[in-house]
N, C-alpha and C positions, 0 to 999 in steps of 0.2 A: 503494498499500499504506500501511495504517495505521500511525502509529506511536505507542506508550504513550511518553508524556513522562517525565522521572524527577520525582520528587518531592523537596523537600530538608526536613529534618528536623533542630532544634536539637539538636547534641551538640558534647562537649569531648572532647579527645585527652588522656589527663594517662598519667603516669607515677606509678605507685604503690611504692615497693620496689622491686622486679629485674622489676617488670611492667609490662606497657603495656595500656592497653582504651580502649573508647569507652564512654563516661559520657553517661547520660539523665535527663531528668526525666520520670516516670511521666506526666505531664498533658502533656508533650509530645510526646508518641509517637501517631503516628496512633488513630485511635480504634479501631482493631479489633484494636490491638497492645498496649491499655491492659490486656489480661487476656491470661491464661496461655492458651495454644495455639498450633497451627498457624501463623497469622499472625503472631504475637510471635516465633515460632524461626524462619519463614522470612525474617523484616524481618532479622531480626540476623545469619542466615545471609549474606545479601545483603549487608548493611553489611561484616561481615568479611570475604569474598570465598570461602566457602564455600559445598560442598564442592568441592575445586579437587584434580582427580586429578595435577595437576604438582606440588602441594604447596607451591607457592609465595605463594597469596592476593596475587596480582597485580592483580586484578580487586576488590578491597577493602581494608579497613584493617588487616586483620591483616598478621603479619609472619612466618608460616609456622613459628612456635613455639609451644609451650603457654604460654608467657613474654606472649606477644604474642597472642594469639589468644580476647580476653577485653572482656566485654561487662558494665556496671553499669548497674542501672535503680533511681533513689532518688525518694522521694517522704514527704512529712510523715507523721508516723508517728502512728497511731492508737491506739498504747499509750501507756500512764500512763508517766512519767517517763522519756521516749524521745522524740529530738528528728527522726529521720528513720529512715525502714525501708530495706534495703539489699538487694535481690536481686541476686546475680551467676551469670551465665553463662558455662560455657567452650565454647567454640564449637571444635567439631572440626574439624579441618584438611581432611580428606581426604573425611569421611561427612557426611551432609544430618543433624547434628542437633546439639542444643544440650542440654550437662549442668548439670541444675540442682540435681545432688545435695550440693555442697558447696560451701564459701566460699573465697574468696581471700585468703589474709592479707596480701600484699603490697596489691593495691590498697585495702584497708582502709585504709592510711594516706590516701589521697586520697579517701576521701568525706566526712570531716570538712569538707576544703578545701572541696569541691564544693559541699556543700549549704549553707555559709557564705556561698559566692559567688553561688551560687543563689536565695539568699532562702527559703532550707527551715527555717532556725533563727531562733527568734523573735529578734527585736533587742536584746530587754532583756536576753537570754543571751548577746552576742555584746560584750565589752569591745573599746574600740580599740586599745588596748594590753596587751599581758600574753597569756595564755593561754586560749582558749574548749573549754570541754569539751563536748564535742559525744557526747550520747549515742543510740547505734546499735542498733537491733532489725535483728539479722542473719535476713533473712528464711528462707534454705536451710535454716538450722540450727536455726533458733527461740535465737538465744543473744545475750547484752547485751555490748556491745565499747564502750570507751569512748575516744576519740580526745583528746588534748590537742595542740589545733593551735595554734601562735605567731599573735599578731593585732601589727601594725605601724599606726599611724595608719589605721586603721580597714579593713585591707585584711590578707587571709590572707598572711602571710609566706611566701613560698618558697625563698628564697634565705639560705644561711648557710654555715656551715663544718662541719655534720655528715657524715661522712664513710661511705658505707656499701659495704663491699665488693661488687661485681658494677654499681655504677652508675659510670660514669667521674666524673661531677662531683660535688662537695659542693652540700649544699643544706642547708635548714633541717630541725632533728629534730622529729619527729611521734612523741610516744609512745604507744603503743598497749597496751590492758588487754581483755586475753578475761576475763571474767568468769564463771566456773562452766564452763571450756571443753570440759569432758566431754562429748562427743555423745549424745544421746539414745541414738540406735542403733534398728535396726527389725528385730532378731533375738533368737535366744534369750537371748542377755545380759541381756535386761529392762531396758535401757539403763545397764548397766553400765560403766564405763571400761574394763572387762578382761572385753569380751564373753564369753571362753570361761571366765571365773572365774580363770586363773591370770597369772601373770606372764609363766611362760615356758612355751611349748607344743612339743610336737614336732608339727610340720606335715608332713604327706605331700603330697610334689609329685611328681609321675608324671611320669617323665625325669629328674628331678634327685635326688631322695632324701629323706629325711627330715631336716627343717632346724629345729633352735634358733630360736625367735620369739616376738617380742613382740608382741602385738596390740592395740591400744589406741586410744580411742575420745575423742581429746582434739585439739581445733582441727580437725582431720580425722581420718578412720580411716585408720590407716596399721599395714603390716605391717613389720617391723625384724626383721632377721635378719642373721649375722655375717659381715662380708666373706670372712674365712679360710674360711668353709665353702662358699662358692661360686666361692674360686678367684681372690680380690680383697683388695686392700691396705688399701683406703678413701683411697689417693692420687689413685685414677682420675680424669683429666677427663674432658669430653664424647667426646672423638674415641677415646677407648680401649674405649667402650660401645657409641655411639648406630652407629658405623661396623659394628657385629659384629651381624650379623641374627641369629645364634644365639643371642648373648647378651640380646638384646632379647626374641625369646620366649621366653628361660627366664624373665626377669622377669615377662612379662606370664601366664606359667602358674604362678609364685608368687604374684602378685597375685590372679589368679581362685582358687585354691584359698583363700589368705587372705582374702579376700569370702567365700567359702562358710563357709566356717570362724566367721567372725566373724557368720553369719547376715545378711549385708548382700545376698546373692544366693540363691535357693534352687536354682541350678543352676549350673554353670560357665559355661555358653554365656551366660548373662545377663551373663557380666564387659564383654564387646564391647559392651554399649550403657550401661555404667556406666563409660567411661573414667578421670572426673577424681577418683572413688574406688571404694576405696581407694588411698592412695599404697604405696609399696615402698621401703624404704630399707636401705640395709645400714651397720653401724657396725666401726670398728675402735676400739684405742686410739691414742695420738697416735703420729704418724710425720712426721719434715720432708718436706715435698713443695714444688713451685714453683708457685704457682696460675696459674689460665689469664692473667692478666694478668703474669705474671712475676716476681709478689710472693713472697718465701720466707716459707713458713709454718714456725715452727719447733714441737719438739716440746714447747717452756715459752709457746708460744703458745696452745696447746688442750689441751682436756681430752681430748676425744675427735674422731675424727675420721666426718662422715657423707654419704654419697654415696646422693641419690634420686633417683627416677625420675615423671616426670609427663607424661601424655598419653603413654605407650611411649617416652619417651626421658630419658638423665639430665639430669635441671637444671643451667643453667649455674651458679648460686648455689643457693638455697635456697627451697623456699616458705615462705611466713608462718606459712600452716597447720601445715604439716609441724614448725617450729621450734616451735610450740607444744608437738606431740605427743613432739619432742625434749625442750624442757626437762621438761615434765611427766613423761616416762617416766625422763629423768634424776635426779628429785627424789625415786623411789621404788626403795629398795634391792633390788636382785634383778633388775630387767629388765636385758634385754640394754645397753640406750645406760647405765642408770648402771653398770653390771659394768664396759663399755668405759670408763666416763669413771673407772675406779678405785674405783669401789663406795664405800659409806655416805653418808650423808645430805647433802644439799646444796639450795641456794634456789636457786642459778643456774650457768648451764653456758655456757663457752665452745666451741664445736665449730666444726672446719675443714670448709670445704665448696669445691667447684672453683673460687670467685674469691675465697675468703678466707676470713674468720672470721665469726661471728657469735655476742652472747651473749644470751640469753633465761633471765627468771628464771623461776620457777613456785612458787607455795605447795602443797604436798600436807601431808596429814595422813591417818594412818588410826585407824578407829573402828570397834571390833566386826569387826576384821579386813576391813575394806572402806576402800580407799583411796579419796581426794576429794580435786578439787583446785580451790580458791576462786579463783584468779587467774593466771594467764600475762600477763607484761611482753616486752614487747620496742620498739626504737625502730626506725623506718624515716624515709621522706623521702617526698615526693611533688611534684608540677611538671606545673603545665599545660603542655601541648606545645603546642596548637591549639583554637582553639574557634570554633565559626561553627554550620554544618551539615553536615552528611553527607546524599549523596545517594543515591538509591536507584532503579530503574525502576520505574514505578508499580504493575506488575503482576508484581510480585517476589513478593509476599506477600497 
């Protein structure tokens, strides 16, 4: 019996923020995977180890969570004033599809470092010491992101003293700027930051009720609801929700009807094929709680509490793109996020999540009754975990 041998493809396994993913150079992928389509999707599914009915991704690089079932493809940018094009694929764990509908803000922290180390940046723009400014074109959402990557003796600096809740060890700080982060959208909102035209809507959710909701396109499309409206306090950790099938079904229903209201889908049945976006999150005023690491978070440590779901489960920390949505919404008086944070104008917010706290800033302004945000800023860190080749069966794609 003939056996198809495995092939090996250059790859780097990186942590970025509170996520991990497999990074590739576009021109090092198998030729038929260098274009969008079934071959590329099937290749990434096999690399990550999906679909896995056991939900473990044992036969691949994935870690069986939304934070670790990710892939990144980079290439030199074809756009003026940009260094690299960044394409993100969220790989489903138990289903055979890759969601290309949004960005990963956490893995964005690793994009600049990978681009520098793999020779995708003009050497003239890379200092031996100091900070390298990497201009990233985020292909999924057609947005510019600026990464400030520390350099030491001609190499990307990965070690340092910057601590990020949700990451065990300290590392070098990478500041990320999301330029004009409001999503273009594809619905009736006409590309507005608030696709319904309202800062707060009454969202009718069958089986749940009518919920006050802030639906925003910034960083990533996100549906915010109040924690107390759905029976929570905002202090919940993963086990309180991820082991509750009824709760997860409720959140998915909220997400589906939010997606419909935002114009992201035309029928609620389409939500199942769009797992990555929108996100659904719930907010609450500051309350003391103990994080998943045992760290005490006091009411004076945060401006508000936020819990968010990703790929159908409560996230262990906070998605980077959702943090952009939080920071943007917090800067706009009248949103549920801003109200939970105490109201009023603010240029930054510190929120509590299951693993601890995170600070994010946003520059928002109102002109002629329309809100715009020019920039959202946060700090993350990134580190190469392994590099070399990833192997997949030759007939997998």
